[in-house]
C-alpha positions as a Markdown table, in Angstrom:
| # | Residue | x | y | z |
|---|---|---|---|---|
| 1 | Met | 21.9 | -12.4 | 1.0 |
| 2 | Glu | 25.2 | -14.0 | 0.0 |
| 3 | Thr | 23.4 | -17.2 | -0.8 |
| 4 | Val | 21.3 | -14.8 | -3.2 |
| 5 | Phe | 23.1 | -12.6 | -4.9 |
| 6 | Gly | 26.7 | -14.4 | -4.7 |
| 7 | Glu | 29.7 | -12.4 | -4.9 |
| 8 | Ala | 27.5 | -10.8 | -8.3 |
| 9 | Gly | 26.1 | -7.9 | -6.4 |
| 10 | Ala | 22.8 | -6.0 | -7.3 |
| 11 | Glu | 22.4 | -3.2 | -9.6 |
| 12 | Ala | 19.4 | -1.5 | -7.5 |
| 13 | Phe | 17.2 | -2.2 | -4.9 |
| 14 | Leu | 13.8 | -1.2 | -4.3 |
| 15 | Cys | 11.9 | -1.1 | -0.8 |
| 16 | Glu | 9.1 | 0.1 | -0.7 |
| 17 | Pro | 7.5 | -0.3 | 2.1 |
| 18 | Val | 9.7 | -1.6 | 4.4 |
| 19 | Leu | 11.9 | 0.7 | 6.5 |
| 20 | Glu | 8.9 | 1.9 | 8.9 |
| 21 | His | 8.6 | -1.5 | 10.2 |
| 22 | Leu | 12.2 | -2.0 | 11.7 |
| 23 | Thr | 13.1 | -0.4 | 14.4 |
| 24 | Leu | 15.6 | 2.6 | 13.9 |
| 25 | Glu | 18.4 | 0.8 | 14.4 |
| 26 | Glu | 16.9 | -2.3 | 12.2 |
| 27 | Gly | 16.7 | -0.1 | 9.7 |
| 28 | Ala | 20.5 | 1.2 | 9.8 |
| 29 | Ile | 21.5 | -2.6 | 9.5 |
| 30 | Ala | 19.6 | -3.2 | 6.7 |
| 31 | Ala | 20.7 | 0.1 | 5.0 |
| 32 | Gly | 24.3 | -1.4 | 5.9 |
| 33 | Thr | 23.7 | -4.5 | 4.1 |
| 34 | Leu | 22.1 | -3.1 | 0.7 |
| 35 | Phe | 25.5 | -0.6 | 0.6 |
| 36 | Glu | 27.4 | -4.2 | 1.6 |
| 37 | Tyr | 25.4 | -6.2 | -1.1 |
| 38 | Leu | 25.0 | -3.4 | -4.5 |
| 39 | Lys | 27.9 | -3.1 | -7.3 |
| 40 | Pro | 29.4 | 0.2 | -8.0 |
| 41 | Gly | 27.7 | 2.5 | -9.1 |
| 42 | Gly | 24.3 | 0.4 | -8.3 |
| 43 | Phe | 21.2 | 3.0 | -6.1 |
| 44 | Ala | 18.5 | 1.8 | -3.8 |
| 45 | Arg | 15.2 | 3.5 | -4.0 |
| 46 | Ile | 13.3 | 4.3 | -0.4 |
| 47 | Ala | 9.8 | 5.4 | 0.2 |
| 48 | Val | 8.5 | 5.7 | 4.1 |
| 49 | Pro | 5.8 | 7.2 | 5.2 |
| 50 | Asp | 5.9 | 11.2 | 6.1 |
| 51 | Arg | 6.5 | 12.2 | 9.1 |
| 52 | His | 6.4 | 16.0 | 7.9 |
| 53 | Phe | 3.1 | 15.1 | 5.5 |
| 54 | Pro | 0.2 | 18.1 | 6.4 |
| 55 | Asp | -2.4 | 15.3 | 7.0 |
| 56 | Glu | -3.2 | 14.1 | 11.0 |
| 57 | Asp | -5.2 | 11.5 | 9.6 |
| 58 | Tyr | -3.1 | 10.6 | 7.6 |
| 59 | Gln | -0.1 | 10.7 | 10.7 |
| 60 | Arg | -2.9 | 8.3 | 12.7 |
| 61 | Met | -2.5 | 5.9 | 10.5 |
| 62 | Val | 0.7 | 5.6 | 9.8 |
| 63 | Arg | 2.1 | 6.4 | 13.3 |
| 64 | Pro | 4.1 | 3.7 | 15.2 |
| 65 | Gly | 1.7 | 0.9 | 16.0 |
| 66 | Gly | -0.6 | 1.9 | 13.4 |
| 67 | Pro | -4.7 | 4.1 | 14.1 |
| 68 | Gly | -5.5 | 1.3 | 16.8 |
| 69 | Pro | -7.0 | -2.0 | 14.5 |
| 70 | Ser | -4.2 | -4.7 | 15.3 |
| 71 | Asp | -5.2 | -6.0 | 11.5 |
| 72 | His | -4.2 | -2.9 | 9.7 |
| 73 | Pro | -1.6 | -3.1 | 7.9 |
| 74 | Ala | -0.3 | 0.2 | 9.5 |
| 75 | Ala | 0.3 | -1.7 | 13.1 |
| 76 | Asp | 3.8 | -3.3 | 13.2 |
| 77 | His | 4.7 | 0.4 | 11.7 |
| 78 | Lys | 8.2 | 1.4 | 14.2 |
| 79 | Ile | 8.8 | 4.5 | 13.1 |
| 80 | Val | 7.9 | 7.3 | 10.9 |
| 81 | Tyr | 10.8 | 8.9 | 9.6 |
| 82 | Gly | 11.6 | 12.4 | 8.5 |
| 83 | Tyr | 13.7 | 13.3 | 5.5 |
| 84 | Arg | 17.0 | 14.3 | 8.3 |
| 85 | Glu | 17.0 | 11.1 | 9.3 |
| 86 | Leu | 16.4 | 8.7 | 6.5 |
| 87 | Thr | 18.7 | 11.2 | 5.4 |
| 88 | Arg | 21.4 | 10.2 | 8.3 |
| 89 | Val | 20.8 | 7.0 | 8.2 |
| 90 | Phe | 22.0 | 6.0 | 4.5 |
| 91 | Glu | 24.6 | 8.2 | 4.9 |
| 92 | Asn | 26.0 | 6.6 | 8.0 |
| 93 | Ala | 26.4 | 3.4 | 5.7 |
| 94 | Gly | 28.1 | 4.6 | 3.4 |
| 95 | Phe | 25.7 | 5.9 | 0.2 |
| 96 | Glu | 25.8 | 9.4 | -1.0 |
| 97 | Val | 22.1 | 10.3 | -0.8 |
| 98 | Arg | 19.5 | 12.6 | -3.2 |
| 99 | Leu | 16.5 | 13.3 | -1.7 |
| 100 | Leu | 13.8 | 12.9 | -4.2 |
| 101 | Glu | 10.2 | 13.6 | -2.9 |
| 102 | Tyr | 10.2 | 14.7 | 0.6 |
| 103 | His | 8.1 | 17.1 | 3.2 |
| 104 | Asp | 10.0 | 19.9 | 4.4 |
| 105 | Glu | 9.5 | 20.6 | 8.6 |
| 106 | Asn | 7.2 | 23.4 | 7.4 |
| 107 | Gly | 5.0 | 20.7 | 5.9 |
| 108 | Asn | 6.0 | 22.4 | 2.5 |
| 109 | Phe | 6.4 | 19.7 | -0.1 |
| 110 | Gln | 9.4 | 19.1 | -2.3 |
| 111 | Leu | 10.3 | 17.4 | -5.9 |
| 112 | His | 13.9 | 17.3 | -7.0 |
| 113 | Asp | 13.1 | 15.1 | -10.7 |
| 114 | Trp | 13.1 | 11.6 | -11.2 |
| 115 | Asp | 12.7 | 8.7 | -13.8 |
| 116 | Pro | 9.5 | 7.3 | -12.4 |
| 117 | Asp | 10.5 | 4.5 | -15.4 |
| 118 | Ile | 13.3 | 3.5 | -13.6 |
| 119 | Ala | 12.6 | 1.7 | -9.8 |
| 120 | Pro | 8.9 | 3.2 | -9.8 |
| 121 | Val | 7.3 | 4.0 | -6.7 |
| 122 | Tyr | 3.7 | 3.9 | -6.8 |
| 123 | Arg | 3.2 | 6.4 | -3.6 |
| 124 | Ser | 5.0 | 9.4 | -5.4 |
| 125 | Ser | 3.3 | 12.5 | -6.8 |
| 126 | Lys | 4.0 | 11.0 | -10.7 |
| 127 | Leu | 3.1 | 7.4 | -10.0 |
| 128 | Asp | -0.3 | 7.8 | -8.1 |
| 129 | Ser | -3.0 | 8.6 | -9.7 |
| 130 | Arg | -4.7 | 10.0 | -6.7 |
| 131 | Asn | -3.0 | 13.4 | -7.3 |
| 132 | Gln | -5.0 | 15.3 | -8.9 |
| 133 | Asn | -4.5 | 19.2 | -9.9 |
| 134 | Gly | -0.4 | 19.8 | -8.2 |
| 135 | Arg | -2.5 | 17.9 | -4.7 |
| 136 | Ile | -0.7 | 15.3 | -3.4 |
| 137 | Val | -3.2 | 13.3 | -1.3 |
| 138 | Thr | -3.3 | 11.1 | 1.9 |
| 139 | His | -1.7 | 7.1 | 0.8 |
| 140 | His | -3.2 | 4.2 | 1.0 |
| 141 | Arg | -5.6 | 5.2 | 3.9 |
| 142 | Arg | -8.1 | 2.5 | 4.8 |
| 143 | Ser | -10.5 | 4.3 | 5.7 |
| 144 | Gln | -12.9 | 3.4 | 8.5 |
| 145 | Thr | -16.4 | 4.1 | 8.0 |
| 146 | Ala | -20.5 | 3.5 | 9.0 |
| 147 | Gly | -23.2 | 4.5 | 8.1 |
| 148 | Ile | -26.6 | 3.3 | 6.4 |
| 149 | Met | -27.4 | 4.5 | 2.7 |
| 150 | Asn | -28.6 | 3.4 | -0.1 |
| 151 | Ala | -26.8 | 2.6 | -3.6 |
| 152 | Ala | -26.6 | 4.9 | -6.0 |
| 153 | Ser | -26.0 | 2.2 | -8.8 |
| 154 | Thr | -26.5 | -1.3 | -9.6 |
| 155 | His | -23.6 | -3.7 | -9.5 |
| 156 | Ile | -23.2 | -7.5 | -10.8 |
| 157 | Arg | -21.1 | -9.0 | -9.1 |
| 158 | Ser | -18.4 | -10.6 | -11.9 |
| 159 | Phe | -17.6 | -14.2 | -10.3 |
| 160 | Glu | -19.4 | -16.7 | -8.8 |
| 161 | Ser | -17.1 | -17.2 | -6.2 |
| 162 | Ala | -13.6 | -14.9 | -4.7 |
| 163 | Pro | -10.4 | -15.9 | -3.6 |
| 164 | Arg | -10.2 | -16.2 | 0.6 |
| 165 | Val | -7.4 | -16.6 | 3.1 |
| 166 | His | -6.9 | -16.2 | 6.4 |
| 167 | Glu | -4.4 | -14.6 | 9.0 |
| 168 | Gly | -0.7 | -15.7 | 8.7 |
| 169 | Glu | -1.9 | -18.1 | 5.4 |
| 170 | Lys | 0.2 | -17.7 | 1.6 |
| 171 | Val | -1.7 | -16.7 | -1.4 |
| 172 | Val | 0.2 | -16.9 | -5.4 |
| 173 | Phe | 0.9 | -13.6 | -6.2 |
| 174 | Glu | 1.0 | -13.8 | -10.3 |
| 175 | Arg | 1.2 | -9.8 | -10.8 |
| 176 | Phe | 0.3 | -5.9 | -9.6 |
| 177 | Asp | -3.1 | -5.0 | -11.2 |
| 178 | Ser | -1.0 | -2.3 | -14.0 |
| 179 | Arg | -3.9 | 0.2 | -14.0 |
| 180 | Asn | -3.8 | 0.0 | -10.2 |
| 181 | Pro | -1.0 | -1.3 | -7.6 |
| 182 | Ala | -2.9 | -1.8 | -4.5 |
| 183 | Trp | -4.3 | -4.8 | -5.8 |
| 184 | Phe | -2.5 | -7.5 | -7.0 |
| 185 | Phe | -3.8 | -10.7 | -8.7 |
| 186 | Gly | -3.5 | -14.2 | -7.8 |
| 187 | Arg | -4.1 | -17.4 | -6.2 |
| 188 | Asp | -5.8 | -18.2 | -2.8 |
| 189 | Pro | -4.9 | -22.2 | -0.4 |
| 190 | Asn | -7.7 | -24.0 | -2.4 |
| 191 | Ala | -6.3 | -22.6 | -6.3 |
| 192 | Val | -9.5 | -19.3 | -6.8 |
| 193 | Glu | -8.1 | -17.5 | -8.9 |
| 194 | Gly | -8.9 | -13.2 | -7.9 |
| 195 | Tyr | -8.4 | -9.7 | -6.7 |
| 196 | Phe | -6.1 | -9.4 | -3.4 |
| 197 | Pro | -5.5 | -5.8 | -1.5 |
| 198 | Thr | -1.6 | -4.9 | -1.9 |
| 199 | Asp | -1.6 | -3.3 | 1.6 |
| 200 | Trp | -3.5 | -6.4 | 3.3 |
| 201 | Phe | -0.2 | -9.0 | 2.3 |
| 202 | Leu | 3.5 | -9.2 | 3.0 |
| 203 | Ile | 4.7 | -10.3 | -0.6 |
| 204 | Asn | 8.1 | -11.7 | -1.4 |
| 205 | Gln | 8.0 | -11.6 | -5.6 |
| 206 | Ala | 11.3 | -13.3 | -4.9 |
| 207 | Asp | 9.0 | -17.1 | -4.6 |
| 208 | Gly | 6.1 | -16.1 | -5.8 |
| 209 | Thr | 3.6 | -15.1 | -2.9 |
| 210 | Ala | 2.3 | -13.3 | -0.2 |
| 211 | Thr | 0.9 | -13.5 | 3.2 |
| 212 | Ala | -1.8 | -12.1 | 4.3 |
| 213 | Arg | -1.6 | -9.7 | 7.3 |
| 214 | Arg | -5.3 | -9.8 | 7.9 |
| 215 | Ser | -7.9 | -12.6 | 6.6 |
| 216 | Tyr | -9.3 | -11.3 | 3.4 |
| 217 | Asp | -12.5 | -12.6 | 1.3 |
| 218 | Gly | -13.1 | -11.7 | -2.5 |
| 219 | Met | -16.7 | -12.2 | -2.9 |
| 220 | Glu | -18.5 | -8.7 | -4.9 |
| 221 | Leu | -21.6 | -8.1 | -3.5 |
| 222 | Ser | -24.5 | -7.7 | -6.1 |
| 223 | Val | -26.9 | -4.5 | -5.6 |
| 224 | Ser | -29.6 | -2.4 | -7.6 |
| 225 | Ala | -29.8 | 1.2 | -7.2 |
| 226 | Gly | -31.6 | 2.1 | -4.0 |
| 227 | Asp | -30.6 | -0.8 | -2.2 |
| 228 | Ala | -29.9 | -0.1 | 1.4 |
| 229 | Ile | -25.8 | -0.7 | 1.6 |
| 230 | Ala | -23.8 | -0.7 | 5.5 |
| 231 | Leu | -20.5 | 0.6 | 4.7 |
| 232 | Glu | -17.6 | -1.0 | 6.6 |
| 233 | Glu | -14.3 | 0.3 | 4.6 |
| 234 | Glu | -12.6 | 0.9 | 1.8 |
| 235 | Tyr | -10.1 | 0.4 | -0.5 |
| 236 | Gly | -8.4 | 0.7 | -3.5 |
| 237 | Gly | -11.6 | 2.1 | -5.1 |
| 238 | Trp | -13.5 | 0.0 | -3.7 |
| 239 | Val | -16.0 | -0.9 | -0.5 |
| 240 | Leu | -17.0 | -3.2 | 2.0 |
| 241 | Val | -20.5 | -3.3 | 2.1 |
| 242 | Thr | -23.5 | -5.3 | 4.3 |
| 243 | Ser | -26.7 | -5.1 | 2.5 |
| 244 | Gly | -29.4 | -7.7 | 4.1 |
| 245 | Glu | -28.0 | -10.8 | 5.4 |
| 246 | His | -25.4 | -10.1 | 2.6 |
| 247 | Arg | -21.6 | -9.5 | 2.8 |
| 248 | Gly | -19.0 | -8.3 | 0.2 |
| 249 | Trp | -16.8 | -5.3 | -2.3 |
| 250 | Ile | -18.4 | -3.3 | -4.7 |
| 251 | Pro | -17.5 | -0.3 | -6.3 |
| 252 | Lys | -17.6 | 3.3 | -5.3 |
| 253 | Ala | -19.0 | 4.7 | -7.5 |
| 254 | Cys | -21.9 | 2.5 | -7.0 |
| 255 | Leu | -22.1 | 5.3 | -3.6 |
| 256 | Pro | -24.3 | 8.2 | -3.8 |
| 257 | Pro | -22.4 | 10.9 | -4.2 |
| 258 | Glu | -22.0 | 13.1 | -1.2 |
| 259 | Asn | -19.8 | 9.0 | -0.5 |
| 260 | Leu | -17.5 | 8.5 | -2.7 |
| 261 | Pro | -13.8 | 8.6 | -1.9 |
| 262 | Ser | -11.9 | 10.2 | -3.9 |
| 263 | His | -8.7 | 9.3 | -3.2 |
| 264 | Arg | -8.6 | 6.1 | -3.4 |
| 265 | Pro | -8.4 | 4.8 | -7.7 |
| 266 | Asp | -10.2 | 2.4 | -9.1 |
| 267 | Arg | -9.6 | -1.3 | -9.2 |
């Protein structure tokens, strides 16, 4: 940290999502480090999964170890904080804590107004486009789906080539998609440009790289209305499907209405 900030320090830190990947003891050390390198009057904005969010599927996904698959982004979760535990960690580090958004022990959502233009948190009631009519949705759920259905509409893939990366490889990070930060734009190890799923990578904006947590093939699939498709999983408004001998991504809008995932924004 000292080699990055020197004696100058930082005016603010944004951690989303970070602390759930550390143990409680490691989180306490991290909080102390943030406090040490903050300038006087600076702040840290922290976003973590919510232990009191009243949704069984969500809790099963974010629990320590994740939902089961070793390649799931939550597989290395170490802890799920409630608001009291998170407050205690940062108060013990010297911070004055102001809670912005959280659920209490009864599952009631609590909101204290904050400015999203200053250290914006995507997983929030203000910025997550999946939240509709005051309803807070399950954040960043990766849906494992199954079953065969017929495509409701035609999709022609936009590119003949697509980025591919194996678990552990690095890609070039250029920018988050301004319409949907669930995806970022970059280049794979062979310099092929395209979009990458944010949750599947450890992003280091300081050096402009992102390390793959799991293998990813960004190839889109062309389908015609009525084609039989088998769903594998859904992410960020797109679904990974197979059709015959071909496999790739199509927009969620191509699914029949009764199968449309309603909790993800479009890429």
